[in-house]
C-alpha positions in Angstrom: 62.9 -13.7 26.4 59.3 -14.2 25.7 58.2 -17.6 24.4 54.8 -16.5 23.5 54.3 -15.6 19.8 51.0 -14.6 18.2 49.8 -17.6 16.3 47.9 -15.7 13.7 48.7 -12.0 13.8 47.2 -11.3 10.4 43.6 -10.6 10.2 41.9 -13.1 8.0 39.9 -11.5 5.2 36.4 -13.0 5.1 35.8 -15.1 2.0 33.2 -13.9 -0.5 29.9 -15.7 0.0 28.8 -18.3 -2.5 25.3 -19.2 -3.4 26.1 -22.6 -1.7 27.3 -21.0 1.6 24.3 -18.6 1.6 21.9 -21.4 1.1 23.5 -23.4 3.9 23.0 -20.5 6.3 19.5 -19.9 5.0 18.2 -23.6 4.9 14.5 -22.8 4.5 12.4 -24.6 7.0 9.6 -26.5 5.3 6.2 -25.4 6.5 4.1 -28.3 7.6 1.4 -29.2 5.1 -2.0 -28.5 6.5 -4.3 -31.5 6.4 -7.5 -30.9 4.6 -10.3 -30.7 7.0 -13.0 -33.2 6.8 -16.0 -32.0 5.1 -19.2 -32.8 6.9 -21.6 -35.0 5.1 -24.0 -32.8 3.1 -27.7 -33.2 3.7 -29.9 -33.2 0.7 -30.1 -29.7 -0.6 -33.3 -28.0 -1.4 -33.7 -25.4 -4.1 -32.6 -22.5 -2.0 -29.6 -24.4 -0.7 -28.4 -25.2 -4.2 -28.6 -21.5 -5.1 -26.7 -20.5 -2.0 -24.0 -23.2 -2.6 -23.5 -22.0 -6.1 -23.2 -18.4 -4.9 -20.6 -19.5 -2.2 -18.6 -21.5 -4.9 -18.7 -18.4 -7.2 -17.4 -16.2 -4.4 -14.7 -18.7 -3.5 -13.5 -18.8 -7.1 -13.5 -15.0 -7.3 -11.5 -14.6 -4.0 -9.0 -17.2 -5.2 -8.6 -15.4 -8.5 -8.1 -12.0 -6.7 -5.6 -13.5 -4.3 -3.7 -15.1 -7.2 -3.6 -11.8 -9.0 -2.3 -10.0 -5.9 0.4 -12.6 -5.5 1.4 -12.3 -9.2 1.5 -8.5 -8.9 3.7 -8.7 -5.8 6.0 -11.3 -7.5 6.4 -9.0 -10.5 7.2 -6.0 -8.2 9.7 -8.1 -6.3 11.3 -9.3 -9.5 11.7 -5.8 -10.7 13.3 -4.7 -7.5 15.7 -7.7 -7.6 16.7 -6.8 -11.2 17.2 -3.2 -10.3 19.4 -4.3 -7.4 21.3 -6.7 -9.7 21.8 -3.9 -12.2 23.1 -1.4 -9.6 25.4 -3.9 -7.9 26.9 -5.3 -11.1 27.1 -2.0 -12.9 25.0 -3.2 -15.8 22.5 -0.4 -15.7 20.1 -0.4 -18.7 20.4 -4.1 -19.1 17.2 -5.0 -17.2 15.7 -7.3 -19.7 18.9 -9.4 -19.9 19.4 -9.4 -16.1 15.7 -10.5 -15.7 16.3 -13.4 -18.1 19.5 -14.2 -16.3 17.8 -14.2 -12.9 14.9 -16.4 -14.1 17.2 -18.7 -15.8 19.4 -19.2 -12.8 16.4 -19.7 -10.5 15.0 -22.3 -12.9 18.4 -24.3 -12.8 19.2 -23.9 -9.2 16.8 -25.2 -6.5 18.7 -23.4 -3.7 18.2 -20.0 -5.5 14.6 -20.8 -6.1 14.1 -21.7 -2.4 15.7 -18.4 -1.4 13.5 -16.6 -3.9 10.3 -18.1 -2.4 11.4 -17.3 1.1 12.7 -13.8 0.3 10.2 -12.1 2.6 11.1 -14.5 5.5 14.9 -14.0 5.1 15.5 -10.7 3.2 19.1 -10.5 4.2 19.9 -13.9 2.7 18.1 -12.9 -0.5 20.1 -9.6 -0.7 23.4 -11.5 -0.2 22.4 -14.0 -2.9 21.7 -11.1 -5.2 25.2 -9.8 -4.4 26.7 -13.1 -5.4 24.6 -13.2 -8.6 25.7 -9.6 -9.4 29.4 -10.7 -9.5 28.5 -13.6 -11.7 26.4 -11.4 -14.0 29.3 -9.0 -14.4 31.5 -11.9 -15.6 28.6 -13.3 -17.8 27.7 -10.0 -19.6 30.8 -8.6 -21.3 29.3 -5.6 -23.1 31.2 -4.6 -26.1 30.5 -2.3 -29.0 31.7 -3.8 -32.3 32.1 -0.4 -33.9 34.2 0.9 -30.9 36.4 -2.2 -31.1 37.0 -1.6 -34.8 37.7 2.1 -34.2 40.3 1.3 -31.6 41.9 -1.5 -33.8 42.1 1.1 -36.7 43.7 3.7 -34.4 46.3 1.3 -33.2 47.2 0.2 -36.7 47.4 3.9 -37.8 49.8 4.6 -34.9 51.9 1.6 -35.8 52.2 2.6 -39.4 53.0 6.2 -38.5 55.9 5.1 -36.3 57.2 2.8 -38.9 57.1 5.3 -41.8 58.2 8.4 -39.9 61.5 9.9 -41.3 64.4 9.6 -39.0 65.9 12.9 -37.8 69.2 14.0 -39.3 72.3 14.3 -37.2 72.0 18.1 -37.1 68.3 17.8 -35.9 69.4 15.4 -33.2 72.0 17.8 -32.0 69.4 20.7 -31.9 67.1 18.5 -29.8 69.7 17.9 -27.2 70.6 21.7 -26.8 69.1 23.9 -24.1 67.4 27.2 -25.2 70.7 29.3 -25.0 72.8 26.8 -26.9 70.1 26.5 -29.6 69.8 30.3 -30.0 73.6 30.6 -30.5 73.7 27.8 -33.0 70.7 29.2 -34.9 72.3 32.6 -35.1 75.5 31.0 -36.5 73.5 29.2 -39.1 71.7 32.4 -40.1 75.0 34.4 -40.5 76.5 31.6 -42.5 73.8 31.7 -45.2 
């Protein structure tokens, strides 16, 4: 006899990831804050220096504005892609506005999701998995029903119930005919015709 038995012969099915478990794996590393560099003491400016400083400040402001605009455009592009992925995964195609609101709302309420969004380029797999979890939740949240369709189905069911209840019951002769095979039916039918 063999005393060895497999302790766990069944394969364990992996659990569906949750937002919490994905965040625990992801754990974004906080980037160290850069210390502002000391600005050297300015020497008294001459007329030309003032114009040059003003021009530099204007250029810095323009560059910062352009950088902010590029970041905003990239964020909007990423948000559209996330909504499209949510729609595809959840089967809620055509509900982009609702899914966008859902995603923004969830991110505003959940710091973990917001952190994963902010680091989506550093950890794209974690972000994709988070979208998968959110797609399942979105499916449960958005029950799409058509009131007219529901009313039509309810009316059809009521009609079928009333037909069944009001249908005349077959006579004894009709019940006998229903039980006959084709040959027996033909013989009985001929007898009835001759008897008329």
